[in-house]
C-alpha positions in Angstrom: 51.5 -49.8 18.4 53.7 -52.8 17.4 52.5 -56.3 17.3 54.8 -57.4 20.0 53.2 -54.7 22.4 49.8 -55.7 21.5 50.2 -59.3 22.1 52.0 -58.3 25.6 49.1 -56.1 26.3 46.7 -58.8 25.2 48.1 -61.0 27.7 47.9 -58.7 30.3 44.3 -58.0 29.7 43.7 -61.8 29.7 44.9 -62.0 33.2 42.2 -59.7 34.1 39.5 -61.9 32.6 39.2 -60.4 29.2 39.5 -63.6 26.6 38.9 -62.0 23.3 42.0 -61.0 21.4 42.7 -57.3 20.4 41.3 -55.8 17.4 42.7 -52.6 17.8 44.5 -50.2 20.1 43.5 -46.2 19.7 45.4 -43.5 21.7 42.9 -41.2 23.0 45.2 -38.7 24.9 49.3 -39.1 24.6 50.1 -36.7 27.2 52.9 -38.3 29.0 51.2 -37.6 32.6 47.9 -38.6 31.7 48.2 -41.1 28.6 44.9 -42.7 27.6 44.2 -45.8 25.5 41.1 -47.5 24.1 41.3 -50.8 23.6 38.7 -52.7 21.1 38.5 -56.5 21.2 37.4 -58.8 18.2 34.1 -59.2 19.8 33.6 -55.4 19.6 33.8 -54.8 23.4 35.9 -52.1 24.7 37.8 -50.9 27.7 39.9 -47.7 28.7 43.5 -47.7 29.9 44.6 -44.2 31.7 48.1 -43.9 32.9 48.6 -42.5 36.7 51.3 -42.1 39.2 52.6 -44.8 41.1 51.2 -43.6 44.4 47.6 -43.7 42.9 48.3 -46.9 41.3 49.4 -48.5 44.8 46.1 -47.2 46.2 44.0 -48.6 43.5 42.2 -51.4 45.7 40.9 -48.6 47.8 39.1 -46.7 44.8 38.0 -50.0 43.4 36.1 -50.9 46.5 34.6 -47.2 46.4 33.7 -47.5 42.8 31.8 -50.6 43.5 29.8 -48.6 45.9 28.8 -45.6 43.7 27.1 -46.4 40.4 28.2 -43.2 38.9 31.8 -44.1 39.1 33.4 -46.3 36.3 34.0 -49.9 37.4 37.9 -50.4 37.6 38.8 -53.9 36.3 42.5 -54.0 37.4 45.9 -52.5 37.0 48.5 -53.0 33.9 51.9 -51.4 34.8 50.9 -47.8 35.5 47.4 -48.0 33.7 44.3 -48.7 35.4 41.7 -50.3 33.3 38.3 -49.3 33.2 34.7 -49.9 31.6 33.4 -47.8 28.5 31.0 -45.5 29.5 27.8 -45.2 27.3 25.6 -41.9 27.0 25.5 -38.2 26.4 28.1 -35.9 27.6 26.2 -33.4 30.5 27.9 -30.4 28.4 26.0 -31.5 25.2 22.7 -32.1 27.0 23.2 -28.4 28.3 23.5 -27.2 24.9 20.6 -29.4 23.4 18.2 -28.6 26.3 18.7 -25.2 26.2 17.3 -24.8 22.6 13.5 -23.1 22.5 12.2 -26.4 21.3 13.8 -28.6 24.0 12.7 -26.7 27.0 9.9 -29.2 28.1 12.8 -31.5 29.1 14.2 -28.7 31.8 12.8 -30.7 34.7 14.7 -33.9 33.8 17.8 -31.7 33.7 17.2 -30.3 37.1 16.5 -33.8 38.4 20.1 -34.7 37.0 21.8 -31.8 38.4 20.2 -32.7 41.8 21.5 -36.1 41.8 24.9 -35.1 40.5 25.0 -32.9 43.9 24.0 -35.7 45.9 26.4 -38.2 44.5 29.6 -35.5 45.3 28.1 -35.3 49.1 27.7 -38.9 49.4 31.1 -39.6 47.7 32.9 -37.3 50.3 31.3 -38.8 53.2 32.5 -42.2 52.0 36.1 -40.9 51.4 36.5 -38.5 54.1 39.7 -38.6 56.3 39.4 -36.0 58.6 39.2 -32.0 58.7 42.8 -30.0 58.2 43.5 -26.6 58.4 43.6 -25.2 55.0 46.8 -25.3 53.3 46.9 -24.4 49.3 49.5 -27.1 48.9 47.0 -29.8 49.8 44.6 -28.5 47.0 44.3 -29.4 43.5 43.5 -25.7 42.9 46.3 -23.2 42.2 46.2 -20.4 44.9 49.1 -18.5 43.6 47.7 -15.4 42.5 50.5 -13.0 42.4 51.2 -13.2 38.6 47.4 -12.3 37.8 47.7 -9.5 40.5 50.1 -7.8 38.4 47.6 -7.5 35.7 44.4 -6.9 37.6 45.4 -5.0 41.0 41.7 -5.9 42.2 42.4 -9.8 42.2 45.5 -8.9 44.6 43.2 -8.3 47.4 42.3 -12.0 47.0 45.9 -12.8 48.8 44.5 -11.3 52.1 41.3 -13.4 51.9 43.5 -16.6 51.1 45.4 -16.0 54.3 42.1 -15.7 56.4 41.3 -19.0 54.9 44.4 -20.7 56.4 42.8 -20.0 59.7 39.8 -22.5 59.0 39.2 -26.2 58.9 37.7 -28.0 55.7 36.9 -31.7 55.5 39.7 -33.5 53.5 38.5 -36.1 51.4 38.5 -37.7 47.8 38.4 -35.5 45.0 37.3 -36.0 41.4 39.5 -33.1 40.4 37.9 -31.9 37.1 34.5 -31.9 38.2 32.7 -30.4 35.3 29.7 -31.3 33.0 32.0 -32.5 30.0 33.2 -35.3 32.6 29.7 -36.4 33.2 27.6 -38.7 31.1 23.9 -39.5 31.3 22.2 -42.3 30.1 19.1 -44.6 30.6 20.6 -46.0 34.2 21.7 -42.2 35.5 24.8 -40.7 35.5 28.3 -41.9 35.1 31.3 -39.7 35.8 34.7 -40.1 34.1 38.3 -38.9 34.6 38.3 -39.1 38.3 41.8 -38.0 39.8 41.9 -40.5 42.7 43.4 -37.7 44.8 42.5 -36.1 48.0 41.8 -32.5 48.8 39.4 -30.2 50.5 35.6 -30.7 50.2 34.9 -27.2 48.7 37.0 -28.2 45.3 34.6 -30.3 43.3 31.1 -28.8 44.0 32.5 -25.2 43.7 33.9 -26.2 40.3 30.7 -27.6 38.9 29.1 -24.5 40.0 31.7 -22.3 38.2 31.5 -24.4 35.4 27.7 -24.1 35.0 28.0 -20.2 35.1 30.6 -20.3 32.3 28.1 -22.5 30.3 25.2 -20.0 30.4 27.4 -17.2 28.8 26.4 -18.8 25.4 24.2 -16.4 23.8 21.2 -19.0 23.4 21.6 -20.1 27.1 19.0 -19.0 29.5 20.6 -17.3 32.7 17.6 -18.2 34.7 18.0 -21.8 33.7 21.3 -22.1 34.9 20.5 -20.4 38.0 17.9 -23.3 38.4 20.2 -26.1 37.8 22.9 -24.6 40.1 20.1 -24.2 42.9 19.2 -28.0 42.3 22.7 -28.9 42.5 23.2 -27.6 45.7 20.1 -28.6 46.9 21.1 -32.4 46.3 24.4 -31.6 47.6 23.5 -29.8 50.8 20.7 -32.0 51.7 22.2 -33.8 54.7 25.4 -32.1 54.3 25.8 -28.5 55.8 28.8 -26.7 55.0 30.1 -23.7 56.9 32.4 -22.5 53.7 28.6 -22.6 51.9 27.0 -20.7 54.7 29.6 -18.2 55.2 29.1 -15.7 52.1 32.5 -14.1 52.5 34.3 -17.7 52.5 32.0 -19.1 49.7 32.8 -15.9 47.4 36.3 -16.1 47.8 36.8 -19.5 47.1 34.4 -19.1 44.1 36.7 -16.1 42.9 39.8 -18.3 43.2 38.1 -21.1 41.2 37.3 -18.4 38.2 41.2 -17.5 38.3 42.0 -21.0 38.1 39.9 -21.2 35.0 41.1 -18.2 33.4 44.6 -19.5 34.0 43.8 -22.9 31.9 42.0 -20.8 29.2 45.3 -18.4 28.8 48.0 -21.2 29.2 46.8 -24.2 27.0 46.4 -24.4 23.3 43.2 -22.8 22.4 42.4 -25.0 19.4 42.5 -28.3 21.3 40.9 -27.1 24.5 37.7 -25.8 22.1 37.7 -29.4 20.6 37.6 -31.3 23.8 35.7 -29.0 26.0 33.4 -26.7 23.5 30.4 -26.3 25.5 31.5 -24.7 28.5 35.4 -23.2 27.1 33.9 -21.2 24.1 32.2 -18.4 26.1 35.5 -17.6 27.9 38.1 -18.1 25.0 36.0 -15.8 22.5 37.3 -13.0 24.8 40.6 -14.2 26.5 39.5 -11.7 29.3 36.2 -12.6 30.0 36.8 -14.3 33.4 39.0 -11.6 34.3 36.6 -8.8 33.4 33.6 -10.9 35.3 36.2 -10.9 38.4 36.5 -7.4 38.5 32.8 -6.9 38.0 32.3 -9.3 41.1 34.8 -7.7 43.4 33.2 -4.3 42.8 30.0 -5.4 44.0 
C-alpha cells in the first residue's frame, strides 16, 4: 500500500481517536466485496477494517448501539469510506477448541465446552430479540441461504422432494431479525472474558438461519475420526438449551419443518464446498470443512441417508 494512501488512512483513523502513526497495513482478505485490512500502529495496538456495502454502512449507528449492549459482539469504532473499523479480538477460535477438547487427554474440560455452547445459544436468542422487526411470511429471497435446489436435484433426485417442502414453508411465518450470516465455530472466539463473535453480516433474515447453521456446523465437525459423536450431540443439546431457554420456536418444535430447514442448510454447505477453491477453504476453515471435502459427496450421501429414514 502506497505511502500516500497510508497517510490518508492514518488521518482518517486519527479522527476516530487513534493518535498513533500506522506501522503496517496487512490485507487479510482481498475479495472486492468483503476486503479486510489489519492496521498495526506503532504502539503495537491493532484494529481491523472490513468493507461493506453502502446500505450496511449507512445503518452502522444502529449496529454500533447493538454491539455496545452485547459483550460477544466486536466493538465498532466508526466508518472510513466503505470500511467499518473494529476492535482486535483475542482468544482461541472455538473450531480449534473443539479439536483440542476432543483429544483423549482433554476430555476433563468437556463441561467447560458445554457451558460455552450454552452461552452461545443464549447470545443468539438475545441478539434476535434485540434486533427483531416483525414476523414475515417465508420467502427465500429474504434469506441469506440458497434455496435453489433445482441444480442439485438433477444429480440427486431425492433432494428434489425438498422443493415441495419449501413450498409448504411459504405458508409459515418466521421472525425477521438481525443475522450473523455465517454462524460457525470458526467465527467464534473464546477468551478469559467469555466469547467474542466476529464476521457479522449486519443483515436481516429469518430467525432459524443462525441457530441451524451452528447446529449443522457442529455435526460436520464431529465427522473427523477422533471426534466423539456423543460429545457433539451433548454440545448441540446445550446450545439449543441456551437458545430456547426463554424463547420457544414453532419451527424447532415442529419436526417436519426443522428437518426440512436442516436439510436445506446441508445443501447450502455442499454448494460451498463444491464451488470454492478447496485449498483456500481448508486453510481458513480446516476444523469443520475437512470432514466434508475429504469426500466431496459426503454431505450429499448424508442427505440421502437422512431422507430415507
